[in-house]
Every structure is written in structure tokens, then in C-alpha cells.
C-alpha positions in Angstrom: 0.0 0.0 0.0 1.1 3.6 -0.6 2.1 6.0 2.1 -1.2 7.9 1.7 -3.2 4.7 2.2 -1.2 3.6 5.2 -1.6 7.1 6.7 -5.4 7.1 6.2 -5.6 3.6 7.8 -3.4 4.4 10.8 -4.8 7.9 11.4 -8.3 6.7 10.9 -7.9 3.8 13.4 -6.3 6.1 16.0 -9.1 8.7 15.6 -11.7 6.0 16.0 -10.0 5.0 19.2 -9.9 8.6 20.5 -13.6 9.1 19.7 -14.6 5.8 21.4 -12.6 6.7 24.5 -14.2 10.1 24.5 -17.7 8.6 24.2 -17.1 6.1 27.0 -15.7 8.8 29.3 -18.5 11.3 28.8 -19.4 13.1 32.0 -22.3 15.1 33.5 -20.9 16.7 36.6 -18.4 19.6 36.9 -15.8 17.7 39.0 -15.5 15.1 36.3 -15.5 17.7 33.5 -12.8 20.0 35.0 -10.5 17.6 37.0 -11.6 14.1 36.0 -13.2 13.4 39.3 -9.7 13.5 40.9 -9.6 9.7 40.4 -7.0 9.1 37.7 -4.3 6.5 38.7 -0.7 7.8 38.9 0.8 5.9 36.0 -2.1 6.8 33.7 -1.9 10.5 34.8 1.9 10.3 34.1 1.2 9.1 30.5 -1.5 11.7 30.0 0.8 14.4 31.4 3.5 13.3 29.0 1.2 13.4 26.1 -0.2 16.8 27.2 3.4 18.0 27.6 4.9 16.6 24.4 2.9 18.7 22.0 3.4 19.2 18.3 6.4 21.4 19.3 8.1 18.4 20.9 7.1 15.8 18.3 7.1 17.7 15.1 9.2 20.8 15.6 11.8 20.4 18.3 14.1 18.1 16.4 13.7 20.3 13.4 14.9 23.4 15.3 17.8 21.4 16.9 18.7 20.2 13.4 18.9 23.8 12.1 20.4 25.4 15.3 22.8 22.6 16.2 24.2 23.0 19.7 22.1 26.1 20.4 18.9 24.1 19.8 19.7 22.3 23.1 17.8 25.2 24.8 14.6 23.4 24.1 15.8 20.2 25.7 17.3 21.9 28.7 14.5 24.4 29.3 11.5 22.0 28.8 13.0 19.1 30.7 14.4 21.2 33.5 11.1 23.1 33.8 9.1 19.9 34.2 11.5 18.8 37.0 11.0 22.3 38.6 7.3 22.0 38.4 7.1 18.4 39.7 9.4 18.9 42.7 8.7 22.5 43.7 5.1 23.4 42.9 2.9 20.4 41.9 2.5 18.8 45.4 1.5 22.1 47.0 -0.9 23.0 44.3 -2.6 19.5 44.6 -2.8 19.9 48.3 -4.5 23.3 47.8 -7.2 21.3 45.9 -8.7 23.7 43.4 -9.7 23.1 39.8 -7.5 25.6 38.0 -4.6 28.0 38.3 -6.8 31.1 38.4 -8.7 29.3 41.2 -5.5 29.1 43.2 -4.6 32.7 42.4 -8.1 34.0 43.3 -8.3 32.1 46.6 -4.7 32.5 47.7 -4.8 36.3 47.0 -8.4 36.7 48.2 -9.3 38.8 45.2 -11.6 38.3 42.2 -9.5 41.0 40.4 -6.5 38.7 40.8 -8.6 35.8 39.6 -9.6 37.8 36.4 -6.0 38.8 35.7 -5.0 35.1 36.0 -7.9 34.1 33.7 -6.7 36.6 31.1 -3.1 35.4 31.4 -4.3 31.7 31.1 -6.2 32.5 27.9 -3.2 34.4 26.4 -0.9 31.6 27.2 -3.2 28.9 26.0 -4.2 30.6 22.8 -0.6 31.2 21.9 0.3 27.6 22.7 -2.7 26.1 20.8 -1.7 28.1 17.7 1.4 25.8 17.4 -0.7 22.7 17.8 -3.2 23.7 15.1 -0.3 24.5 12.7 1.1 21.0 13.4 -2.2 19.4 12.6 -2.4 21.3 9.4 1.1 20.4 8.3 0.5 16.6 8.9 -2.8 16.6 6.9 -1.3 18.9 4.2 1.4 16.4 3.4 0.0 13.0 4.1 -3.7 13.3 3.2 -3.0 15.7 0.3 -5.4 18.3 1.6 -4.8 22.0 2.2 -3.7 23.2 5.6 -7.1 24.9 6.3 -9.0 21.6 5.7 -6.5 19.7 7.9 -7.0 22.2 10.7 -10.8 21.8 10.5 -10.6 18.0 10.6 -8.4 18.2 13.7 -10.8 20.7 15.3 -13.8 18.4 14.9 -11.9 15.4 16.4 -10.5 17.2 19.4 -13.8 19.0 19.9 -15.7 15.8 20.1 -13.9 14.2 23.0 -13.3 17.5 24.8 -16.9 18.5 24.7 -18.2 15.0 25.7 -15.7 13.9 28.3 -14.1 17.1 29.6 -10.9 16.4 31.5 -11.9 12.8 32.1 -12.3 12.1 28.4 -9.2 14.1 27.6 -7.1 12.2 30.2 -7.9 8.7 28.9 -7.6 9.8 25.3 -4.2 11.3 26.1 -3.0 7.9 27.5 -3.8 6.3 24.2 -2.2 9.3 22.3 1.0 8.9 24.3 1.3 5.2 23.2 0.8 6.2 19.6 3.2 9.2 19.6 6.1 7.4 21.4 6.0 4.3 19.2 5.8 6.7 16.2 8.9 8.6 17.3 11.0 5.6 18.4 10.5 3.1 15.5 12.0 5.4 12.8 14.7 6.6 15.1 15.8 3.1 15.9 15.7 2.1 12.2 17.7 5.2 11.1 20.3 4.8 13.9 20.9 1.2 12.7 21.2 2.2 9.0 23.6 5.1 9.7 25.7 3.7 12.6 25.0 0.0 13.0 23.7 0.7 16.6 19.9 0.4 17.0 19.8 2.5 20.2 19.5 6.2 19.0 21.0 7.6 22.2 24.1 5.4 22.0 24.4 5.8 18.3 24.3 9.6 18.7 26.9 9.6 21.4 29.4 6.9 20.5 29.5 6.7 16.7 31.4 9.0 14.3 28.1 10.5 12.8 28.7 13.8 14.7 32.2 14.2 13.3 31.0 13.4 9.8 28.3 16.0 10.0 30.7 18.6 11.4 33.0 18.1 8.5 30.2 18.3 6.0 28.9 21.5 7.6 32.3 23.1 7.4 32.7 22.1 3.7 29.4 23.8 2.9 30.4 27.0 4.7 28.4 26.5 7.9 29.8 26.4 11.4 30.3 23.0 13.0 27.0 21.4 14.0 28.2 21.0 17.6 29.8 24.4 18.0 28.1 26.5 20.7 26.6 30.0 20.4 26.6 30.2 16.6 22.9 31.1 16.1 22.3 32.6 19.5 24.4 34.6 22.0 25.3 33.1 25.3 23.0 35.5 27.1 20.1 34.7 24.7 20.7 31.0 25.2 20.6 31.5 29.0 17.5 33.7 29.0 15.6 31.4 26.6 16.5 28.3 28.6 15.3 30.0 31.8 12.1 31.3 30.1 11.3 27.8 28.9 12.1 26.3 32.3 10.0 28.6 34.5 7.4 28.9 31.8 6.9 25.2 32.1 6.3 25.5 35.8 3.6 28.1 35.1 1.8 26.3 32.3 -1.9 26.0 33.3 -2.7 23.0 31.2 0.2 21.0 32.8 -0.5 22.2 36.4 -4.2 21.2 36.2 -3.1 17.6 35.5 -1.9 17.3 39.1 -5.5 18.1 40.3 -6.8 15.0 38.6 -5.2 12.4 40.9 -6.6 11.3 44.3 -3.9 12.7 46.6 -0.7 14.6 47.0 1.2 11.3 47.1 -0.4 10.3 43.8 0.6 13.7 42.4 4.3 13.1 43.3 4.2 9.6 41.8 2.4 10.8 38.6 5.1 13.4 38.2 7.8 10.7 38.4 6.0 8.6 35.8 5.6 11.6 33.5 9.3 12.5 33.7 10.2 8.9 32.7 7.7 9.0 29.8 9.0 12.4 28.6 12.6 11.4 28.9 12.1 8.5 26.4 11.4 11.0 23.7 13.6 13.9 24.8 16.7 11.7 24.9 15.9 10.5 21.4 15.4 14.0 19.9 19.0 15.0 19.6 19.8 11.8 17.7 16.9 12.3 15.4 18.0 15.9 14.7 21.5 14.9 13.8 20.4 11.9 11.6 17.9 14.1 9.8 20.4 16.8 9.1 22.9 14.3 7.7 20.3 12.6 5.5 18.9 15.9 4.2 22.2 17.2 3.1 23.1 13.8 1.6 19.8 13.6 -0.3 19.6 17.2 -1.7 22.9 19.0 -1.8 24.7 19.1 -5.1 22.1 16.9 -6.8 20.6 18.0 -10.1 17.1 19.6 -10.1 15.9 16.6 -12.2 17.2 14.1 -9.6 15.6 15.9 -6.7 12.2 16.2 -8.5 12.2 12.5 -9.1 12.2 11.9 -5.4 8.6 11.2 -4.4 8.9 12.6 -0.9 10.5 15.8 -2.2 7.8 16.4 -4.8 5.0 15.9 -2.3 6.6 18.1 0.3 7.2 20.7 -2.3 3.4 20.9 -2.9 2.9 21.9 0.7 5.3 24.9 0.1 7.2 23.8 3.2 10.1 22.6 1.0 11.3 24.6 -2.0 14.0 24.6 -4.7 15.3 27.4 -6.8 18.4 27.0 -9.1 19.6 30.5 -8.5 22.9 30.3 -10.4 21.3 28.2 -13.2 24.0 25.5 -13.1 21.4 22.7 -12.9 22.5 21.6 -9.4 21.0 22.6 -6.0 23.3 24.1 -3.4 22.7 24.3 0.4 24.5 27.3 1.7 24.4 29.5 4.9 23.8 32.6 2.7 20.1 33.3 2.2 20.9 35.0 -1.2 22.6 31.9 -2.6 20.9 29.1 -0.8 18.9 27.1 -3.4 17.1 24.7 -1.0 14.5 26.1 1.3 13.4 23.8 4.2 10.8 24.6 6.9 12.1 23.1 10.2 8.7 21.8 10.9 9.0 19.1 8.2 12.2 17.5 9.6 10.7 14.7 11.8 7.8 14.0 9.4 10.0 13.8 6.3 12.9 11.9 7.8 11.4 8.4 7.5 10.7 9.0 3.8 14.2 10.4 3.2 15.6 7.2 4.8 13.4 5.0 2.6 11.6 3.4 5.5 8.5 1.3 4.8 5.2 3.2 4.1 3.6 1.9 7.3 6.3 3.6 9.4 5.8 6.9 7.5 2.0 6.6 8.2 2.7 5.8 11.8 4.8 9.0 12.2 1.9 11.0 10.7 -0.5 9.4 13.3 2.1 10.2 16.1 2.3 13.9 15.0 -1.4 14.2 15.1 -1.6 12.5 18.5 1.0 14.9 19.9 -0.8 18.0 18.5 -4.3 16.9 19.4 -3.5 15.8 23.0 -2.0 19.1 23.9 -4.7 21.1 22.0 -7.4 19.3 24.0 -5.8 20.2 27.3 -5.3 23.8 26.3 -8.9 24.1 25.2 -10.1 22.8 28.5 -7.9 25.4 30.3 -9.6 28.2 28.3 -13.0 26.6 28.9 -12.5 26.2 32.7 -11.0 29.6 33.0 -14.2 31.2 31.7 -16.8 28.7 32.9 -15.5 27.9 36.3 -13.4 31.0 37.3 -15.5 33.7 35.8 -19.0 32.3 35.4 -19.3 30.2 38.5 -16.9 31.9 40.9 -17.8 35.5 40.0 -21.1 35.7 38.0 -23.4 33.0 39.3 -22.2 31.0 42.4 -25.5 29.2 42.6 -25.3 27.7 39.1 -26.2 24.0 39.0 -23.8 21.2 38.0 -25.5 20.8 34.7 -25.4 24.5 33.9 -21.7 24.7 34.8 -20.8 21.8 32.5 -23.0 23.3 29.7 -21.2 26.6 29.9 -17.9 24.7 29.9 -18.9 22.9 26.7 -19.9 26.1 25.1 -16.6 27.6 25.9 -14.8 24.6 24.4 -16.6 25.3 21.2 -15.7 29.0 21.3 -12.1 28.1 22.0 -12.1 25.7 19.0 -13.0 28.5 16.7 -10.1 30.7 18.0 -7.7 27.8 17.8 -8.8 27.1 14.2 -8.1 30.8 13.3 -4.6 30.6 14.8 -4.0 27.3 13.0 -4.7 28.9 9.7 -2.7 32.1 10.6 0.2 31.0 12.8 2.8 33.6 13.9 5.8 31.4 13.4 7.3 27.9 13.5 5.6 25.5 15.9 8.3 25.5 18.5 8.8 29.3 18.2 5.1 29.9 18.7 5.1 27.5 21.7 8.2 29.3 23.1 6.2 32.5 23.1 3.6 30.8 25.3 6.3 29.6 27.7 7.6 33.2 27.9 4.1 34.5 28.7 3.6 31.8 31.4 7.0 32.6 32.9 6.2 36.3 33.0 2.7 36.0 34.5 2.1 32.8 36.5 5.4 31.5 37.9 6.2 34.4 40.3 2.6 34.5 41.8 2.5 30.7 42.2 5.9 30.5 43.7 5.4 33.4 46.1 1.9 32.3 46.8 3.3 29.0 48.2 6.5 30.2 49.8 5.9 33.8 50.9 2.9 34.4 53.1 3.6 38.2 53.1 2.8 38.5 49.3 -0.7 40.1 49.0 -3.3 40.6 46.4 -2.1 44.1 45.4 1.4 42.8 44.7 0.2 39.8 42.8 -2.1 41.8 40.6 0.6 44.5 39.9 3.2 41.8 39.2 1.1 39.7 36.9 0.0 42.7 34.8 3.4 44.2 34.6 5.2 41.0 33.6 2.5 40.0 31.1 2.1 43.4 29.4 5.9 43.9 29.2 6.4 40.5 27.6 3.5 40.8 25.2 4.7 44.2 24.0 8.3 43.0 23.4 7.2 39.9 21.6 4.7 41.7 19.3 7.1 44.6 18.8 10.0 42.4 17.6 8.0 39.8 15.7 5.4 42.0 14.0 6.3 45.7 14.6 9.8 45.8 13.2 11.4 46.6 16.6 14.9 45.4 17.2 15.6 43.3 20.3 16.8 46.1 22.5 17.6 44.1 25.7 21.2 43.0 24.9 19.8 41.2 21.8 17.6 38.8 23.7 15.1 37.2 21.4 11.3 37.2 21.9 11.6 33.5 22.9 13.8 34.5 25.8 12.3 37.8 27.0 9.9 36.0 29.3 12.9 35.7 31.7 13.1 39.4 32.1 9.3 39.6 32.3 9.5 37.1 35.2 12.1 39.1 37.0 10.1 42.3 36.6 7.0 40.4 37.9 9.0 39.2 41.0 10.3 42.7 41.7 7.0 44.4 41.3 5.1 41.8 43.4 7.6 41.9 46.3 7.9 45.7 46.4 4.2 46.4 46.1 3.4 43.7 48.7 5.8 45.3 51.2 4.4 48.7 50.6 0.7 47.7 51.2 -1.0 45.9 54.1 -0.2 42.2 54.6 -2.7 39.5 53.7 -5.4 38.6 56.3 -4.3 36.3 59.1 -6.4 33.4 57.8 -4.6 33.6 54.4 -1.2 33.6 56.1 -2.3 30.6 58.2 -3.5 28.8 55.0 -0.1 29.4 53.3 1.7 27.9 56.4 -0.6 24.9 56.4 -0.1 24.5 52.6 3.6 23.9 53.2 3.3 21.7 56.3 3.9 18.0 55.9 0.9 15.7 55.7 0.5 12.0 56.4 -1.6 10.0 53.9 -2.7 6.4 54.1 
């Protein structure tokens, strides 16, 4: 069977499984809808968290950016992995002990203010919409290539599927669907990585092949011959300061991501939250330790397949012709010598490659069987849809629970709260679809913006809310607003307004670190200049940090 047929079969089977799970997990009460009834086992929640965490950015785009950035691309590995460890060890158990449904719920109750709650809701929506834009772009890319439909159609198909199990099952349906999606995406990532490692190095373990073979030295030599810097040379594409700031932004942004934090509310206890964090870290590490190897293998194979080949030879490659139709791969024989040259100079480079196609195209370039290529497409969709569903529920719960129920109508019935939540999922889907059709950058870049926004808005108020009982509502509100507004202005100004990165050349992906520091400073100063929190709030914070004994 052809690649397209295999893709339709595997994607179709996986979608049927997701829909079945969503139908079986349908809910009627708000606790099931927003936090899965707090009854998810630790290992299942670990797998669901890993799927929620390993979005289209991790599956589709991260290896592509590392492949293009080389050593400097390690910021994504260090930032995202380190951030999850920070969240799991420093924040998650306390947030679970607090026992609320959402991050704005924590902010509103900890800072005894509906204004603080509203600011947190706005921040959650900003972060989630920015993040979901990357997921929808990933869905569109997969469908555009493997089902031969345009990106807009692919986004709509993805919206319908994710909307189905999100609306029916809420967090319960999303959680069990994400367990299945993790299984799909991890097998889809590992199988081609193992095969390519064996073909290139004779070692089937990608991590060992990457570390102990001569593939890195070969690629370094090829890069130098083509006029690039060595693949493993540091600080070629980013300054040392930008690498530091971006890594920190990704790390603390992870610890402030509302759709990951809410996962720790779905388990029965604080102890279960700790265990699920450990399982999730293990499941995440399987993919994240494989990504650098995939990046290097992909770079090597791409250069070998395209550079210095004739235009006719490249056009005869089935994978190249099909990716060229998506406009994510392009060829232009600028010097008219009949051969295509890959160069570091944009004016002379004759091969244009979108980083987002690296993982999806690598199995085809390596001539792996069609079923493996179809499996990778199913894995990419699983990664994108699992995260998109979690983000949609964050937007839904932020409005339905934190605004409608907690502020507008505190007497609303269970059925009414779930109904409003489902309406908000539908509204969020429309916005997600728009950003999928009009994304502001590469998948990983778009997602990096979301991490910067989370770092600048949520991390300081969550951290201080747990560890500093003197932090009050005035400080939290001022800090969140200052950090969020500063970061948004910098990102929009540099990406869309023509503004040069004025803070020592730090990129929009890294500016969230400065936004976070501003947030911390403003929160602490304003809190010390205004009255302390009520005594019962300070006692609550002390109790939040006290050890507990669970059976």
C-alpha cells in the first residue's frame, strides 16, 4: 500500500480509538468535567501528562529546530525538561494539596481577590491561545502532506476530532484519550529513530548511536565544507545571554503552564501527584533523549539527499515532490547550473526547508516502509491533538469555572456549569482554528512565546503564593499585569512591529525571563508597601507547606 493509504488507515484507526474513549468517558458533573473526578491513577496520569506536555512542538518541531540550530537548539531540551522537574518537585504537590480546579482558582483564593482571579484568567487565555496556535499548525502540516489536503482543511478536521472528546468527556475524556495518544506518539517517534540509527551507525539505540558513533564528526566536516559552522559548535545562532534567557524562560514557563498544572489536580492525593510526576518524567525522557539523535540523523540525511544533486534528480524523489506541494520545501536553481546548493547565505541558498517538516519527512528520506511513515503522521497528530485538547479545557474552565461560577453565578447547578464549559470549548475551538490557519511562526517558536508568557505571568505569583505568606493581592495583581504586558509588547514589537531586540539582543523567545524578574520585583515591592494578607490567608499558606501523612 502507498504512504497515503497507510496514513489514512493508521490515522483513521487512531481517531476512532480517541472518539470511542471520549464517548465512553462522557461526563455530567463539573468535577469530572474539569478535574476528571480526581480519580486518575498515577501511572495513567503520568502518561496523560507526558502526552499533554509533548505537543506538536516536541514531536514535530523540536528536532527540526535542533537540526537547524545545532548546539544552540539544546535550549529546548534543557528548558523544557528542567522546567518539568522544577514543576514536579517545587510546585505540583503544594498545588494539589490546595485542591482547586484551575490555576486562576489558586490565584483567586490565595490572593483573596476576584480581580487577581480575572487577571489570572486573562493570562491563562493568552498563554493557552498562543500555545494552541502551534498545535493547530502542526495538525495542518501533517494533513497537508500525508492526506494531500490544504492546511485549512486539515485544521478543520483536527478541530472536529478534538472538539468531540473534549466536549463530551471534559478532563476525564481528555485524560484517557491522552493515555492512548502517548502510546501512539512514542512508538511513532521511536520506531523510525531506531531504524535510522541502525542504518547510519550500526547501533539500534539512538541515544548510544548519537553519542558513541562518528556521525557527529562526519556532520561537522560536511557543515564546514558547505560554509556552515560545525554542528556541535556553541553560540553560533544565539548569543550566550540569549541561550541563558531562553532556557530560563522555557524552564520557569513550564512551571507556570496552566494545562500542565491542572493535571496534578486529577489524581486522588498529594502522594499520587508526586508519583504521577515521576512517571511523566520517565515517559517524557524517552522522547527527549531521542530527539538530539533524530536531529543529527535528519540533518545528515537531508544534506546527503539534496545538496549538489541536479534539479531533475531531486524532482524524481517522491517525498521531495510531495513536500514541495505543501510549500514547506522549495527549490530554486539561482545560479542556473542545474544543481541545488545548500549554503548559509540566504541569497545563494537554493534549498528552502521549513524546520517543521524534519521529523515528518525523515522516515521518507531514509526510505523506511510506508507503514512507518504513516505511523509518524499518526504520532504527530496524536501529539498535537493531545495538547490542544488540554489547552482548550484550560480556556473553557478559566471562563466557565473561574468567571461564570466563581464570580457571576455562584448558585449555578452542576448541569449548567458543565453546559457553559462545553460552550466555551466550542468557542475556543474557533479561535484555535483561526490561529492554526494564521500562525505567527514555526511550531516551536510559537510555543516558546507561550512559555515566555507563562514565565512572566504565572510562575512568580504561584511560587510566592506558596513560599511567601507576606505576598498580598495588590502585589500579585501588579506583578502579573506588569510582567504579562511587558512580555507581550516585546514579543509583538519584535515579531510584528519591526522593533529590534533592545535588551542585549535577547530574542522574543527569551524575553519572558526578564518579564518574570520584573514580575517578581514588582510583586515583592508592592506587597511590602501595602497591608499584609489577612491572618487566615497567612495561616492557610503555612498549612499548605506543612507535611501531611496520607494512608
